[in-house]
N, C-alpha and C positions, 0 to 999 in steps of 0.2 A: 523783608527791607535784606539788604547782604550789607556788610562792612569790611571794609580790609584795609589795614594798619598794617604801615613798615617802617623802618629808619632809616635815614641815609647820609652817608658823610659823602659830599664834594672831593672826588681827586685833587690835588695840590696843581693849579698851574689851569684846571677846566674851566675855569673862568675868566680870563684874562684881565685887563683893566680896559675897560669902557666898555666890558661885557655883559651880559644880561642872562639870565637864566630861563628858557621856556618849557614846559611840561607837557609832552603829549600822550592823547590817548588815542589808539586806532577804533575802537567801539566798545561802549561801554551798553545794555541793556536795563532799561528805557531811559530811564530818568537818573543822573548822576551828578552829585554832590562832593565836593573837593574840599578838603583843607589841607594846607601846608601848615606845621608849629602853630594848630587852633586857628588860621587865620582863613577864611573863605577865601578862594580862590577861583572856581570856577563851578558852575552849574550848566547842566547841558542835556536838553532831550530828546529822544530818538536811539534808537539800538542799534544803526549801521553804520553810521560816519562818524569820522575822526573828529576831534577837537581839540585845543589845547589853551595854555593860559600861561602868559608869565607870571613867574615867581619869585622874580628877584626881590623884592620888597617882602618877602615874607622868610627869607630863607636865613640862617641865625651860621655863626663860626662854630664848626664840630657838629654833632650831630641834630638833624631835619627828622622830622616829623610828619610823614605822608599819613594821609588818612581820607577814604574815599567809601561814600553811601551809595547804595545803588538801590532803586526801588521799581519792582516791575510788576506791573497788575495786569498785563495783558490787555489794556486798556486800549480800546480799538480806535478811539483818538490820534493812537502814533500806530507809526505802521508795525505789523508785525508778521505777515510772511503768513508758513504755514505751521508757526507755532500755535499748539493748543492745550488748554490744561488737561482734557481727555484725549490722549492720541489714539485716532485710528483712522483706517485707511489713507486717503491724501493728507491728516491731519498727523504734525511731526511733533513730539519732546519739546516741550519751550528751553529758552536758554534764558538766563538770565544773568546781570554782573558784566565784568571785563571780560571779555573772550578777546580783545583784539591786543596786540605789545603796548607796551607803558615806557616811554623813554623820556631821558632829557637831554636838552640839546644848549649849548653854550650859541648866544649871538650876538654881531655888533648891536651897541642901543642903536646905533647910526650907520644905514648904507645894507643893512642886511637885504638879501633877497627871498621876500616872503611871497613868492607868488611867482608862474609864469605861467601863462597862458599861448598855446602854439596852435597854429589854425596855417593845415599844410594844402599843397596841393600838386600837380607834376612834375613845377617846374620849382618849386623852392619851400618856406614857409614864412607865417608872419609870426613876429614874435614881441608879444607885451608883457615886460618885467615890471612890477611892484617892489620898489626897489628903496620904497621911501622917498623917490625927486633925486636920488643918487645918481651918479654916472653910471655906467656901468660897459663890459667889453665882453662881448662873445667870441668865442672861438670856434670850430667845426672840423675835427681834421678830416680832410679829402683822400688819404694814403698818397704815398709815395712823397709823403714828406711835404705835401701842399695841406695848407690851414685857408680855412674859409673864414675871415674876421669882417669885425662889424663894431658902432662903436654907438649908444642908445641914451638918453637918462628918461622921458615921459613919451608915450604914446605907442601905435603899431611900431615896427622896426621890422621890415622886408630882407629875407636874405634869400637870393636866388643865387642854388646850387647849379654849378655847371656838372654837364653830363649826368643829370641827376638817375640816379638808380629808386625806382620802383618799389615799393616793399608787396608782395603779395604773399596769399599761403604757403605757394610751394618756394619763395627765392624772400624771407621775412627779413629784409635789410635793416635796420636800424642806424641812423646818427650817431653819433654822441657829441654833446654839446656842453660846452665850462660857459658859465656865467660867472663874470667876477666885478666887484666894486673894490674900492679901495680896502674894505675891512672885509668883506665874504666873499668867500668861493663857493656856486652850485655846481654838482655835474647834473646835465639830464642825458634826454636821447630824443629822436624825433625820428618819423618815418614820412616818406612820402605817399601820400595815397589819397584819390579822391574815392566816393561815392553818391552816385546819383538815379535816375530814372530817366530810362531815354524812350522812346517811343521807335521798337524797332520789327519789322516783317509784320506791323499791325497789331500789338501788342507793346505795352508798358513793360520794359526788364530792368531788373535791375543790375546798375553796373559797379563793378571795381577799375577803378584806373580805366572808365571811360568802355570797358568791353562787358560785357555779359556775365554774367555769374552766376551757380546755383547755390544755393545755400542748401548744404548736405547736411543736417545736423542734428541733434540729440540735447533733448529738453535736461540740463544740470542743476537740480537742488540745491550742491554745493551742501551735503549732508553726510558723516561720516560715522563708523560703527564706533571707531574710539576716540573721539571726542564730539560729536553732534554735528556742529558750526567749524568745526577744525578739524585737519586729520593729525595725526601724530608730529606730522615736522613739513613744514613748505614744499618738500621735494615731492610731497604725494598729489599736489598741485600740479607740477610736470607730468607728472609719470601717469594720472588721467586723461591728459590732453594728450599725450602719446599713445595711448590704450584706445584714443577714439581714433586719432591720425591714422592706425593701425588699421584700421578698420573700415576708411576710405572717407571717413567724414573731417568736413569743414568749416565746422560751426558749431559753436553751444549757446544753446537759447539759456542763459545764466536766468533760473527763476525764482523771481520774486527774493530774492537776498542779493547783497552786495557784499563781495570776498575783501577782503586783505587784499593789497598793492599785488602781495603776489603772484597771487593767481594771471591779473592781468599783466602782468611784465613776463610771468612765464606766455600768455598767450601772447603776447608781443615779441617776444624771440621765436619762438615756436609754430608761429604763422596760423592761427588760430584762432578766426573769425568768430565776435561773437555780439551775440542780441542780448543788450540788458534790459528787464523790465525793473520798471520800480516799483518797488516795496509797498504791498497792498497795507491800506489799514482801512475802517470802516466797517459795516456789517456785511453778512454774507446769508445766504438762506438757500441751501439745497434746491428746494423746489423752484423756487422765484429763479436761480441765478445758474443753475444746472440744468434740471428736468424738462422746463418749460422749454428751452433754447434749444437743446441738443434734439427734442421729438414732436416739437411744438412749432414754437416761432421764435425766430431770433432779432426780432424787432422790439425794441423799448426807446422810449424817447427820454435824457437823461439830465433835462435843464429841472433845473431845481431838487435833484436831489442830493445826497451827500453827506447827511446828517447833519451834527451841531459845525456852528460857523469853524469854534478852535481844529475840528479834525481837519477841514475844508483848509482850513488857512497853511495849518501844521504840513499837510501833506503835499499842497504846490510849494512851499519852501523847501520841502524835503527831494520833490523832486528838483526842483532849480540847484542844490546845492549836492544833488547826487551828480547832475550834471556837470557843475564846475571840479566836484570832485575828480572826477573818471575821465574828462574830453582830453587828454592830453594822451590818451593810450590809442594808439592806433589799431588795436582787435579788435574796437566797438566800432561797429559799422552802422549799429541802429540801435532805437530804445523803445521800449513798450509800455505803456501808459499804466492803459489797465486791463487787466484779465478776468475773463467771463464775466464780467459784469460787477466781481466784487468791491465794493465804495464807489460803483462808477457815479459820475455826475459829471456835468458841463464839460465833457469830452473835446467838443469843438474850440471852448475857448482855454482851455489847460493846453491844446494842440498847438493855437498859435502862441500861449506862453513859451512853451518851450522850445520850439521851432526858432525862434527869435533868440531865445538864449545858445542853440546849436543847429544853425541851419546846413551843418555841415556833413550828416548824418539824415538817416531818415526816421520816423516814427510813424509807430501802430498806433494810435491811440482807443482802439478797442482789439483785443488778440481772442478770437473765437466768433463773437455776437454782440448785438445790440452796440453795430454802427454807428454814427452818426454821420457827419457829410465829410468834416475834414480829419482826412490821414493819408500815407505816402503810401499805402498798402490795405489791399485788398484782404484781409485775414482772416482762414476757417481754421476751424478746429474739428476734426473726423474721427471719433469712434464710433466703433460697432456697425459702420457698413464701409463698404467702399465703391464710389461714386468719382467720374472723371469729372473734372474742375476745369472754369475756363473765368479767363479772366474778362469780366465784360464793363469795368469803370474803369474810365480814359484816366491818364496820370496817376494811378494807381495800380502797385505791380500787386500782384497775386502770390499770396502769402498760404501755405499749410499750415501754421504754426503750432499743431499739436495733432497727432495721429499716434497707434499702435497701441502698446501698452501691453502687449501681450505677456501674460504670465507665469513664470516657471519657477517653479520654486524648488531648489536646491540642497537638499537634507543633509545637515552638518554646517550650513555656512547662512542660516537664517537667524535674526537677533530676536524674533515673537515665536513662539513654537506654533502658535494656536491662532494666528493671524495670519490671514493670504490675500492681499489684494491686490486686483489688477482689472483688465479689461475683459472679455471673452472667457470661453473656457480652457481650463489648465491646461499650460502643453504639459508632456511628461519628459521630454527627452528634446534632445542639442536639434534631433532633424526635423520634429515636430514645429519647436520654436524656430526654424527657420522656416522652416516653409512656408508660415503666416506671413513672416518677413516678407518674402520674396512674393509672395500673391497680394499683398497689402503695394509693392512698389509696382507689380506688373497689373493689376488692374486698376491703381487709381493713380498713381504719381506719375511714372513715367509718361502713361499716355495724357498725363495734364500737361505735360510738358510742353507739346507743337501747341497749346493753347493759351500758354502765357505761363504756369506754373514757374516761378525762380526760385521757390524754396520748399523745404519741407523739414519739418523737428519730430523727429521718433522720441517718443515718450518709453523708454529715459533711458540715462548711461548708467546708473545704477538702482539696487535695490534702496530701499530705503525703510527701515525698521520695521511696519508690518505689509508693505506694498514690495510686488515679488516683481513686477514690472520690467527692470534693469537689463541690459545687453550684460552687465556684472553684477555681480552677488554684491551686498551690502559691504563684506569685509573685500571687495577688490579682488577676491584668489581667484573665483571661476568665473570666465569668459560662458556664455550661456548661450550663444550662439554663432552658427560656421562663421571663422572670420574670410575663409576663398570666396563663400559665397554675399557676405556684404562688402566685399573689395571689388565684388563683381559688380555691386548694382550701381557702386559708385560710378563704376569705369561705363555703364548705359545710360547713365543718367547726365554724365559730359558729353556722351556721343548724340545724345537727343536734344541735350540743348545747344549744340554746332551743328543739328541737321536744323534743328527748328529754327534758328537764326539765319543757317545759310538759304534756307529756302522758303521765309516768310517773308 
């Protein structure tokens, strides 16, 4: 158990007449209890999503006392991701307590903008504002002094944008927007883009803005040497994105972790696509969930599995809350529900539940193996071999969701001297690692594009603790493979996609 205590005095004028005070937490792992001046104001379970509480009734004049108790038992009833009490291999040092920002906000008692839900397409955006029933006005600058305006009160409000400017990885155009009531004013942004699956040339192709796109990406665990779940500063998110863009990648698969919104905002601005995983809970067994599907059978029914009813109910609520929290970010193009069987159960039912919550993106129900009937993608994980893949499931695009993972240890840039985890024989030089990556794409990825492959996620962005299979070292100081060769792979993937669509 962790306890945090601090005192604060609200600045003069911070709370105008008719306003209250809301206390926000970005994330606290796993169970948080919050008191203000000895009065309980909030309790939250789950370590990856934000929560808040109106604390106006508990405040005093002058000094106030804030107390937070965080309990983290690494219970598998809650999402826990890659955290482990005994870090080894693909399991990492656990994180507990407050790990995202905490702040106070003065909000009007009436007419406050509580939430904004945005659903874009290629001609405009549908806006749903929760302002407690108050009238509100929208304003979107269009340039050259022009302004798109509209007024609403309840229900969806449609904004058609003249001469729409679409968002793409190469041109990540964002529209700013102001939402104002009589007492509140909120600034936000949106982008015009669509994600869907279309039958093109005899294969199901993933499309961005109606055009086929190849998700050329890397696995992103979101771990940092200087802060585990957090980098030393939010600018490091932008730097990670830039490092991958400079190597030709256009996609990050955010692996079983939800980041602070600074990460997604950086992806929105810099044009990096994101495949967002749900954070896994439930049990994992190495033989059952990894060895058997990797080398024997990838089929297993999942009805009636999943452990306790508490765990299942919390997982489903956490998935829905994750979608609600992040759905406004245009960078996110798809969601992964279960990864490699970890805690997997009733995936068909959960696919339908989440697809209804966000029909504007694709969902991969089971990444790697143990696929059931419902999913927007045929997801494959291929390690230890190279084989040409072919999309053979109508209506589902083919995705190589994990591959590679070749290890290269850089002395002086490892965090655990005696540990070295990766896939295949250790690469000793930049040339050796680059050659293995080139062979992977030459032998498996590139030949699969004409057969329907729509994306490939290479493992991984950086080393993590004793795992040394990153394109960068854990401290991000050394790039381990040739930038020129990786850029050439990106160019050839785009050429293969264009040829496959043209000739299909």
